[in-house]
N, C-alpha and C positions, 0 to 999 in steps of 0.2 A: 504494500499499500503506500501511496505517496505520503510525503511529510505534512503536506496541507490536509489530507484526509485525516491522518492520525491526530493532528492538532485539533480539528473541529470536533472528533469524538471526545478527546480530552476536555476541550472546552464545555462541551455538553455536562461532562461529569462534575466539572467545577462549578458550573452554573447551578445544578442541582444541589449540591453541597452548600453553596452560599444562600440560596432560597430556604433551605431546610434550616439553617442556622437562624435565620431571622423569623422562620415560622415553620414549626415542624408541620403543621397541618396544611401548607400551602397547597400542595398538588391534590390533597384529599379534597380540598374545597372547590379546586377547578374542575375535578372530575365529576361533580355533582351537576353540573350545567353552567351555562352562560346567560348572561343578560346584558349585553352590550347596549349602551345608549346611542351608539355611533356606528354607521356604514361608512367606510372611507373607500371611495374609488380613485385610485391612483395609478400612477405611472409604474412599470415593470422596473425601471431603472434601479440598479442596487444602490444608489446613493440616497434614496427617498425612503427610509425605513418609517412607515405609518407610526407605530407605536412610540418610537423614540423621539421623533419630532415633536409630538404633543405630551411626551411625558406620561403616556398611558401604560397601565400594567396589563399583563395577560388576561383576557376575558373581558375588556373594556372597549376593543375595537374589533368590529367584524370587517373583513378586508376583501376588496376586489381589485386586482391589478392587471393592466394590459398596456400594450404600447400606446404611449400618449394619452393615458387616461380617457379612452373613448367610451361613450354610451351609443351604442349602435342597436337599432330596435331589432335586428335580426340575430343579435348575439344571445344564443340561449343560455350561455355560461353566465354573462352579466346579468341578464334577466331572471335566472334562476336564483342567483345570489341576491338580487334586489327583492324578489319576492320573498324569500326566507326571511331576509332581515327585517322588512316591513311587515309582513303578515304573520310571521311566527315568532320572530324575537321582538317585535315592536319597537324597533329603533325609534328614537325621536329626532335624530340628525342624521343627513346624510351629506357628506363633504365630497365634491370632485375636486382633487388637488393635482394640478400640473406643476411644472417646475421650469425654472429659466434654464436654458441650455439643453432642452429636450431634443434627443437625436431623432425622434419620431417626427416632431413637428419641423425641425431642420430639414429632414429628407424631403418632406412634403413641399418644401420650397424650392426644390430642384428637381432635375428630370433623370437622374441617374438610377439605373435599375439594380435593386439589391437581391431580389429574389421574391420568393412567396411573399413576403411583406409588402411588396408594392401593391397587393390588392387591399391590405389594411390600410396603407398610407393613402390610398385614393379617397377614403372617407375624410381624411385630414385636409387633403387638397380641396375637398368640396368646401369647407370652411373658409379656405383662402379665397375661393371664387366668390363666396357671399360678401366678403369684406374687401375685394381686390381693390376698389378705388381708394379705400382708407389706407391699405397697406402699402400699395404703391406709391402713395404720396409721400411716405417716410423715406427720405435719402439714405440715411444711415442705416447699413445693414444689420448692425446689432440692435439698434432700437426697433428695427421693422421685425426682426425675430422675437424680440422680447414682446412686442405688442401681438404678434401672431399667436403666441404662447397664452397670453391672457384672452384673446379673442377665441381661441380654441376652448379653454376652460368654460367660458361664458356659454358658448354654444352647447356645450355638453350638459351643462345645468339645465338650459332650456329643453333639450332632448329628455332629460331626466323627468322634468316637470310633465312632459307630455305623454309619459308611459301611462298605461291603463292601471299599473300597480300603484303608482304614486297618486293618480287621478282618483282611483276607487278609495284609497285610505283618507284623502281629503274629503271625499264625498260623505264617507261614514263619520267624520268628525274627529278621526284620529289626529293625535299631535304629531306632526312631522314637518320638519323644516329642512330644505335643501340649500347648499352653500356652494360657492366657488371660491377656491384658493390657489394661490401660486407660491411654491416654495423656492427660496433663493439657495442654490447650491453654495455660493460664495459668502453667504452671510448666516444661514441656518434659520433665518426668520421666514414666517408665513405671511402673506397678504391676502386679507379679505377683499375681494374684488367687487364687494357690495352688490352681488347678484345673490339675493337669498330670497327664497319664496316659502310660504307657509300655506299657500292656497293656489288656485289657478286663475285668479282675476287678471293677472298681468299677461296671461297668454292671449293669443288671438282666439276668437270664438270658435273658429274652425277645430281647434285643439281641445276645446273643453268638453270631455265626453260627458254623455248623458247616461246615468244608470237607473 
């Protein structure tokens, strides 16, 4: 086995020992179930660990991650996670968290073929098309990249609000708020983009489902 593989096995043992020193019943408590108040939809990027960023303990964050934190209505993986989080776990908050320097968003700004992921990135390119005039008006490439990251997050929050899962929860009076954040790799801080929904009033009527 490689040294790295051996190291992570040892790290796990050390982590367990440290947790048990602080609380001998820590894992026994976790094994009895979960009641997280938050669903985190984030990027798969290894530099953006959901729990660590917000100082959350195991059991406090239900997590779904994919390339560029996308909410795609045909993605049964994402929809299954969302459905379970909202209808079974009764989370009260859903955060879509992107990050500056996102490779998926950067790839969507260009035309290079990467492989199978090209099909996924096409959804991100659609976001660029929606905001092309605004983005093309930004001359500095880094500033345009950062703005695209922010707009992509906002668009995913809108798409989240349009899902039948979220719409149904709001219709039934369930307490559920969705948010859009961006994480700064070079600072560690998150920025609330100010796109926060607790009902569908701000959506175009065509997206307001009747139940």
